[in-house]
C-alpha positions in Angstrom: 0.0 0.0 -0.2 1.4 3.4 -0.9 0.8 6.2 1.4 1.6 8.8 -1.0 -1.6 10.3 -3.0 -1.5 11.0 -6.3 -1.9 14.3 -8.2 -5.4 13.2 -9.2 -6.4 12.1 -5.7 -5.4 15.4 -3.9 -7.2 17.4 -6.5 -10.3 15.5 -5.6 -9.6 15.7 -2.2 -9.3 19.7 -2.6 -12.1 19.9 -4.8 -14.5 18.2 -2.2 -12.9 20.5 0.5 -13.6 23.6 -1.4 -17.2 22.7 -2.3 -18.1 21.6 1.4 -16.5 24.8 2.5 -18.5 27.3 0.2 -21.6 25.1 -0.5 -22.3 23.3 2.7 -23.1 26.0 4.8 -26.5 25.7 6.2 -26.3 22.4 8.0 -27.5 24.0 11.4 -30.6 25.0 9.6 -31.2 22.0 7.5 -30.9 19.8 10.9 -33.2 21.7 12.8 -36.1 21.2 10.0 -34.8 17.8 8.8 -35.0 19.4 5.3 -33.1 17.3 2.6 -30.5 19.2 0.7 -31.7 19.0 -2.9 -29.5 21.9 -4.5 -26.3 20.6 -2.6 -27.0 17.0 -3.6 -27.8 18.2 -7.5 -24.3 20.2 -7.5 -22.7 17.1 -6.2 -24.2 15.4 -9.2 -22.9 18.0 -11.6 -19.2 17.4 -9.9 -19.3 13.8 -10.4 -19.3 13.0 -6.8 -22.6 11.1 -7.0 -21.1 8.4 -9.6 -17.3 8.7 -8.2 -16.7 4.9 -8.8 -19.2 4.2 -11.6 -17.4 3.5 -15.2 -16.9 6.6 -17.5 -18.8 4.8 -20.2 -21.8 5.2 -17.9 -21.5 8.5 -17.2 -19.4 8.1 -13.9 -16.2 9.6 -12.9 -14.2 6.2 -12.9 -12.3 7.0 -9.8 -10.7 4.7 -7.3 -12.2 3.9 -4.1 -9.5 5.6 -2.2 -10.4 9.0 -3.8 -13.7 8.2 -2.9 -12.9 8.0 0.8 -10.9 11.5 0.4 -14.0 13.0 -0.9 -16.4 11.4 1.5 -14.5 12.8 4.3 -14.3 16.1 3.3 -18.2 16.3 2.5 -18.8 14.5 5.8 -16.8 17.0 7.9 -19.2 19.7 6.7 -22.2 17.7 7.0 -22.7 14.0 7.7 -26.3 14.0 6.3 -25.0 15.2 2.8 -22.2 12.4 3.5 -24.3 9.4 3.7 -26.8 10.7 0.6 -23.7 10.2 -1.3 -22.3 7.2 0.2 -25.6 5.5 -0.4 -25.8 6.4 -4.1 -22.3 5.5 -4.9 -21.2 2.5 -2.4 -24.3 0.6 -2.1 -26.4 1.4 -5.6 -24.2 2.4 -8.1 -21.6 -0.4 -7.3 -24.3 -3.1 -7.3 -25.5 -2.1 -10.5 -22.0 -2.1 -11.9 -20.9 -5.3 -10.7 -24.0 -7.3 -11.0 -26.2 -5.5 -13.7 -26.7 -6.5 -17.2 -25.8 -4.0 -19.9 -29.5 -3.2 -20.3 -29.7 -2.4 -16.6 -26.9 -0.2 -16.5 -27.9 1.8 -19.6 -31.1 2.6 -18.0 -30.4 3.1 -14.2 -26.6 3.4 -13.9 -26.2 6.2 -16.1 -28.7 8.4 -14.5 -27.7 7.3 -10.9 -23.9 8.3 -11.9 -25.0 11.8 -13.2 -27.5 12.3 -9.9 -29.7 13.6 -12.6 -32.3 12.6 -15.5 -34.4 15.0 -17.7 -33.4 17.6 -15.3 -34.5 15.9 -12.2 -32.5 14.8 -9.4 -31.9 10.9 -9.7 -30.5 8.8 -6.9 -31.0 5.4 -5.3 -32.0 3.6 -2.2 -30.6 0.1 -0.7 -33.5 -1.7 0.7 -32.5 -4.7 3.2 -33.7 -3.9 6.4 -37.0 -5.0 7.5 -39.0 -4.3 10.9 -37.7 -7.6 11.7 -34.7 -8.4 9.7 -32.1 -5.6 10.5 -28.7 -7.4 12.0 -30.0 -10.7 10.8 -30.5 -10.1 7.0 -31.6 -13.5 6.3 -34.8 -13.1 8.1 -36.4 -11.5 5.2 -40.4 -11.6 5.0 -40.7 -9.4 1.9 -41.4 -11.9 -0.9 -41.3 -12.0 -4.8 -43.3 -14.3 -6.7 -43.0 -14.9 -10.5 -46.0 -14.5 -12.0 -45.9 -14.7 -16.1 -43.4 -11.8 -17.3 -43.6 -10.2 -13.9 -42.4 -10.6 -10.4 -44.7 -9.4 -7.8 -43.4 -8.2 -4.5 -45.2 -7.8 -0.9 -43.6 -6.5 2.1 -42.3 -3.9 4.1 -38.8 -2.2 4.5 -37.4 0.3 7.0 -34.4 2.3 7.8 -33.9 3.4 4.1 -31.5 6.1 3.5 -32.9 8.4 0.5 -36.0 6.7 0.9 -38.4 9.7 0.2 -36.1 11.1 -2.5 -35.1 8.1 -4.6 -36.0 7.3 -8.0 -34.6 3.9 -8.0 -34.7 1.3 -5.0 -32.6 -1.9 -5.0 -34.6 -4.1 -2.8 -34.0 -7.4 -1.5 -37.1 -10.1 -1.2 -37.5 -13.8 -0.6 -37.9 -15.9 -3.8 -37.7 -19.3 -2.1 -38.0 -19.4 1.5 -37.0 -23.0 1.8 -33.5 -22.2 0.8 -33.0 -19.5 3.5 -30.1 -16.9 2.5 -29.7 -18.8 -0.7 -33.8 -18.1 -1.5 -33.3 -14.2 -1.4 -33.0 -12.2 -4.9 -32.4 -8.5 -5.4 -34.7 -6.3 -7.8 -34.7 -3.1 -9.2 -37.7 -0.9 -8.3 -38.8 2.3 -9.8 -40.3 5.1 -7.6 -43.7 5.4 -10.0 -44.1 1.3 -9.8 -48.1 0.5 -9.2 -48.0 -1.1 -5.7 -45.0 0.8 -4.2 -45.6 3.4 -1.6 -43.4 5.6 0.8 -44.5 5.1 4.3 -43.3 6.9 7.5 -40.6 9.1 7.2 -38.5 8.7 10.5 -37.8 12.0 13.0 -34.1 11.0 14.1 -31.3 11.6 16.5 -28.8 12.8 13.9 -28.1 13.0 10.2 -31.7 14.5 10.0 -31.2 16.2 6.7 -31.1 13.0 5.2 -34.2 11.1 4.7 -34.9 7.8 6.3 -38.6 6.3 5.8 -40.3 3.0 5.5 -41.3 1.4 2.4 -44.4 -0.9 1.4 -44.8 -3.1 -1.4 -48.4 -4.2 -2.2 -48.7 -6.5 -5.1 -45.8 -4.4 -6.6 -45.4 -6.0 -10.2 -42.1 -5.2 -12.0 -40.6 -6.7 -15.0 -38.8 -9.8 -15.2 -35.8 -8.0 -16.4 -35.5 -6.0 -13.3 -34.1 -8.9 -11.3 -30.6 -7.8 -10.4 -28.1 -10.8 -10.7 -29.3 -14.3 -11.0 -32.4 -15.5 -8.6 -31.0 -16.7 -5.5 -28.1 -14.5 -5.3 -29.6 -11.4 -3.4 -27.9 -12.1 -0.3 -24.5 -12.5 -1.9 -24.9 -9.1 -3.6 -25.9 -7.6 -0.5 -23.2 -8.8 1.6 -20.6 -7.9 -1.2 -22.2 -4.5 -1.6 -21.9 -3.9 1.9 -18.4 -4.6 2.3 -17.8 -1.6 0.2 -20.5 0.5 1.8 -18.8 0.2 5.1 -15.7 1.7 3.8 -17.9 4.9 2.7 -19.5 4.8 6.3 -15.7 4.9 7.8 -15.0 7.6 5.8 -18.3 9.5 7.0 -17.0 8.7 10.4 -13.7 10.2 9.7 -15.1 13.6 8.4 -17.3 13.6 11.8 -14.2 13.1 13.9 -12.0 15.6 11.8 -14.6 18.2 12.2 -14.7 17.5 16.0 -11.0 17.7 16.4 -10.6 21.2 14.2 -13.6 22.9 16.1 -12.0 21.7 19.4 -8.7 23.3 18.5 -10.3 26.5 17.1 -12.1 26.7 20.2 -9.1 26.1 22.4 -7.1 28.6 21.0 -9.8 31.3 21.4 -11.3 30.4 25.1 -9.5 31.7 28.1 -9.9 29.8 31.4 -8.0 30.6 34.5 -5.9 33.4 33.0 -4.7 31.4 29.8 -6.1 29.9 27.0 -7.7 26.4 27.0 -4.9 25.1 24.4 -2.3 25.7 27.4 -3.9 23.7 29.6 -2.1 20.5 29.9 -5.7 18.6 30.3 -6.9 19.8 27.1 -3.7 19.0 25.2 -4.1 15.6 26.4 -7.7 15.2 25.0 -6.6 16.8 21.6 -3.7 14.7 21.2 -5.4 11.5 21.9 -8.3 12.8 19.4 -5.5 13.6 16.7 -3.8 10.1 17.1 -7.0 7.9 17.1 -8.3 9.9 14.0 -4.9 9.3 12.3 -5.2 5.5 13.1 -8.9 5.3 11.9 -7.6 7.2 8.4 -4.9 4.3 7.7 -7.4 1.6 8.6 -10.0 3.0 6.1 -7.1 4.0 3.4 -6.2 0.2 3.7 -9.7 -1.0 3.0 -10.2 1.1 0.1 -6.7 0.4 -1.2 -7.4 -3.4 -0.9 -10.6 -3.0 -2.8 -9.1 -1.1 -5.6 -6.5 -3.9 -6.0 -9.1 -6.6 -6.1 -7.9 -8.2 -2.7 -10.1 -9.5 -0.3 -11.4 -6.6 1.9 -14.2 -7.9 4.0 -12.5 -8.0 7.3 -10.7 -4.6 6.5 -13.8 -2.9 5.7 -15.5 -4.2 9.0 -12.4 -3.1 11.0 -12.2 0.1 9.5 -15.9 0.9 10.1 -15.8 -0.6 13.5 -12.8 1.7 14.5 -13.7 5.0 12.7 -17.2 5.1 13.9 -15.9 4.4 17.6 -13.4 7.3 17.4 -16.1 9.3 15.4 -18.3 9.0 19.0 -15.6 9.4 21.2 -14.0 12.6 19.4 -17.4 14.4 19.1 -18.0 13.6 22.9 -14.7 15.2 23.8 -15.4 18.2 21.9 -18.8 18.6 23.6 -16.6 18.4 26.8 -13.9 20.8 25.6 -16.4 23.5 24.7 -18.1 23.1 28.1 -21.5 24.6 28.1 -21.1 25.7 24.6 -20.7 22.2 23.2 -24.3 21.7 24.4 -26.0 24.5 22.4 -26.3 24.3 18.5 -24.8 27.2 17.7 -21.3 25.6 17.9 -22.1 22.5 16.1 -20.5 20.0 18.0 -23.6 18.7 19.8 -24.8 17.7 16.3 -21.3 16.0 15.5 -21.9 13.8 18.5 -25.8 13.0 17.4 -24.7 12.5 13.9 -21.7 10.0 15.0 -23.8 7.7 16.8 -25.2 6.3 13.6 -22.3 5.1 12.0 -21.9 2.5 14.9 -25.4 1.2 13.8 -26.2 1.2 10.2 -24.6 -0.7 7.3 -24.0 -3.4 10.2 -23.5 -2.4 14.0 -20.5 -2.5 15.9 -21.3 -6.1 17.0 -21.8 -7.2 13.3 -18.5 -5.6 12.6 -17.0 -7.7 15.1 -18.6 -11.0 14.3 -17.3 -10.4 10.7 -13.8 -10.0 11.9 -13.6 -12.6 14.3 -15.0 -15.1 11.3 -12.1 -13.9 9.3 -9.8 -15.0 11.9 -11.1 -18.4 12.2 -10.9 -19.0 8.4 -7.2 -18.0 8.6 
């Protein structure tokens, strides 16, 4: 693994940093109102950030995973809500379509997803695996898909769906043969305007409030046979392979939250005086900042390694789990320390660090809880 970034990777990082500083300036207001950042996401699409790892031939940017990680950290540093919108579209939907889709599916769906728009309208995707009784245990799917003539008919409910109310395309996992367990799950592409598909309850959340999370309903939802992604029974494999890469994106989101927490804390410590001197001159504060910086750097290296292995087409399931586990842990810890360093000011909205703490917690939960990551890591040790 090389630790020196290429000129192109540094340019992408700087472009993302500049965009975050100049365009993502209303995070506090959107967090309060739970408003989806339509204009920001549209501009991300124009810059190629919604299809970073999609091939150029399908209007993607054709970039490597490490470039994607660098951009994700910068975007998430400004607003983790925008970061997760970008992550789901890139890591979960575009990647799965490119890896398992037919040429016809890629032409119809991957192209607008990579651009982030179709006919002048925002076009993003959602990944629909979780159900009311199938969260960490993804094999417990109760949503069904039954073949009927030239169609698949879907029935069931999905929940915790990021981009749920704003997407135009939904990657839905459903049971096609319950007797086969995990091998009886298949993946399907469902368009927003399909009869029988319904957007249900939008969730009110602790953090990442500006991203939309909702439940989805399928009632005799009929889709064409050609909207099966991959082969019948391959759904669980597709979901797990996709999540291996998705966890790298969430690790990068966590890096952004931790980096923002550190930067805000250093800035505040250089300005605030206590007991006759600046906070930064107190050894207790220096120790906190030093630990935050060290842990952030360690999390970066783990995330970079997972991204590098993915780019080299090497096994990266365990490395992705390790990166997500550690990066999410230090994001929560860094945000908590940022609140403590800010004291009373850390508890109020204006100084932003309370939002970092609320946003950080979800990185330990979605795309596999920290407990699930430990299971993945432990199983990799048992196989060694």
